[in-house]
N, C-alpha and C positions, 0 to 999 in steps of 0.2 A: 367077484361073483356077479353075474349079470342080473339085473332087476327083472322079476317076472312080469309078464304082460298083464294088462287089466283083466283079460278074459280068464287067465290062469288064476289070478287072485280070487276072482268071482267064483270059480269052480271050487277052490279050496275052502272058502268060507263065505257066508252070505254077506254081500256088500250092505253097508248101512243105508237106510233110507235117507235120501237127500231132499231137504225141503228148503232150497235157497231163498225162496220168497219169504218164508217165515223167519229164517235166520236173519235176513236183511232187515226185516221189520223190527226185530228184537234188539238190534245192537245199540240203538240210540239211548242216551242217558235217560230220556223221558220214559222209554219203555222199560228204561232201565229200572273058581278058583280052579284057575287051572291047577294041575298038580304042582306041589312045591318043587323047587329046584333040588338037585342032588344034595346041596348043602343044607337044605331046610327039611327037617323031619316033619311028618304029619302032626299037626298040633290041634288040640281041641280048642274051641272058642270058649270065652268066658260064660259063666252061668247066665241064663236068660234073665232079663230085667222085667219081664211081664208081657202079657199079650198085647198085640197091636192089630188093629183092624185095617189100617191103611194099606193099599196095594204097594206103597213105597217101601214097606218093610218085609223082610224075609228072614226066616229062622231055619236054616238048613239043619235037618235032623233034630229039630226042636231045641237048638242050642241058643246062640246069641241073637239078640235083636239087632238087626243091621239094615242099612238101606239097600233095597233090592234093585234089580235091573231097571224097573220102571222109573226110578229116580233119575238115572243117568240118561234115559231116553228123551232128551229135550235138546234144543239147539244150544250152541256153545255159550251165548250170552246169558240166557236165563239159568243155565246150569252153573256158570261161574258165580252168579249171584246166589243161587240156591246152596252152593257149597258153604257159604259164609255161615258160621255158627255150628256146623256139623262137626262131629268128632272123628278124627282119623285114628285108628288103632293099629298098632304093630305088635305082634306077639313074637318074641325072640325064641330061639331053639330051647332055652332053658325055662320057658313059660313066663318070663317077665313081660308085662304089658306096658307099652309106651303109648301115651295118649296125648293128643293135641287138638285144640279147637281151631278150625280153619278161619283165618282172619283176612287173608289176602289171596286173590286169584287173578289170572289173566285168561281172556278168551281168544282163541285162534280160530278163524272162521272157515278155513279150508282153502281150496284152490284159488279163490279170489283174493285171499289175504297175502299180501307181499311179504309179511313177516312170518308166515307159517312155513314149516318144513315141507308142507304139502302144496306150496304155491304152484300154480299152473297145472295142478293135478298130478304132480310128480309122485310116483310110488316106488319105493326102494325097500330092500330088506330092513334097512335101519328104521324107516318111519311106518312100517307095516301096521303097527298098533293104532295109528291114527285112522286107518281105514277099516278097522275091525269093529265089532258091535259096541254100542255105547257102554261105558263102564270098563273098557279095556285099558290097562296101563300102557303108557308109552314112556319108557325111561331111556334117556340118552345121555351120552357123555359130552361135556364141554371142556374146552381147554386141555383135553387129554387127561383130566384128573378129577373132575367133579360131575356128579349126576344131577339130573333134573327129572321130576316126575309129573307126568301129564295124565289126564283121564279123557278117553275119547267120548265125544258127545254125538248127538244126532247130526247127520250130514257127513258125507265122505271127506276125510281129511281134516275134520274139525275136532278140537279138543280144548281142554282147560288145563292150564298150568297151575299147580299148587305152589304159591309163593311164600306163605308164612303161616305159622301155627302159634297159638298160645299154649305152651306146655301145661298139661294138666296132671300127668302121672308118669312116674318113672324118670323124673328129672335127673337123678344122679346117674342112672344108666345112660341117659342122653349125654350128659356131661362127659362121661368116660368115652363114649363112642366118638363124640366130637374131638376129644383130646387125642384119641388114637388115630383118627383119620385126617386131622388137620395137617396141612403141608407146612404151616408155620412152626417155628421152634419155640414160640412164645409159651411160657410155662404158667402164666397166670390163669386162675380158674375163670371159666366163662360165667358171666352173669346169666340169670334165668332168661332175660329178654334177648340174649344173644344166641340162645340155643337153636331156635328154629326161625330166625328172622331173615329168611332168604331161601330160594328154591334149593340151592345146593346144601345149605346149612341144615334144612329139615331132612334132606336125604341122608346126610351124615348122622344126624341125631336119631334117625329111625332105622339106620342100617339098611337103607334102600340102595340097591345097585342094579347093574344090568340084568341080573337074574330075575328081576321082577318085571321086565319088559314083556308085554302081551299077556300078563295075568289078568284075571277077571276080578275086579274089586268087589263085585256082588257075590262072589263065590269063594274067593281065596281063603285059606285057613291061617295065613300068616299076616295078612293085612286086609282091613275092611273099614267101612265107614258106618258110624252109628249116629242116630239122630241126637242133636244137641238141644239146648234150650231154644225157644222160638228165636229165629234168626233176626238180624237187624232189618229194619224196614225204612223206606223213604230216604230222608236226608241222613240217616245213620250210615248209609252206604255211599262212599265216595267213588265216582267214576272218573278215572284219570288215564293219561297216556301210559302205555306199557313201557317197561324198563329194558334198556339195552338191546333194542332191536335194530340199531344202526340206520343206514340210509334206505328207508323203505317208503319214501315219499309221504303221501297223505296218511298212509297206514301208521306211520310213526306218531301221528298226532291223534288218532282216533281214541276215544275214551273206552278202552276195552280192558282196563285193569280196574278191579273192584276191591275195596278194602273197608274195614270197619272204622268209621270216624272215631278218633280219640284213642284207638287201641295202641298201647305201647309196644305191641308185638309185631307191628307192621314193618316191613323192610324199608320202604321209602315213602315218606309223606309228601304229598303234592299240595302245597298251600294254595296255589292258584286254583286248582280243581276244587278244593274245599270251599273257597270263596264263591265259586260259581254255583255251588250246590246250596239251595236255600236251607237255612237252619230251621 
């Protein structure tokens, strides 16, 4: 299937506003729903948790308190940091809610970023979600068997990869989903800290697959983001190199992975990066 031209993509949907100067300024450590798929019935969101005045919150149809479109409309680096401490919620078809606090993310800055799927401004049907409005999910398959979930940010082709969660609710359902989707034949029960400690693990635990690609995290009825407790600040956030991005030159060393210092739920701990961050 040939990739659509940039003009065609622009006509189909509004291109995201790109602010490269702002994104470049933010990356340093110092600065540092669309309709459900056919398989997913329309689901009601949980009961409201109370009124919120911030523009970052939205409550479609007066239902759940969730982070709205404005939260996602920021460059990839500040968005990756802002995700830390927020709660990702997945509602299954039977009404079961799975909840996890975000503890690790990675920022991908768009065409300039040699590790991004959008490097060089490349647009394809596969990575279309990266060029859609902030808050759009970009879900892709790796190794022909695992999924990874990203959220688009401000700037064409920029996004944030969700790497790890601290499981908060629905742990037994997560365990069963991981067991049914694991390619390994190992029969031992997974420990809590193993449920969502990696981008593909969290997708398995939350039953996230390709059908979630290009959904709007600010509007979807089966997956959304809720405000958590006040997020980590300052030295509580470690800025480290991203994981598994291969030979991408200087981009392989840029500190564009962010995680909560001391969290047992993080997928990979970088001791050197922690030492360089003042306690």
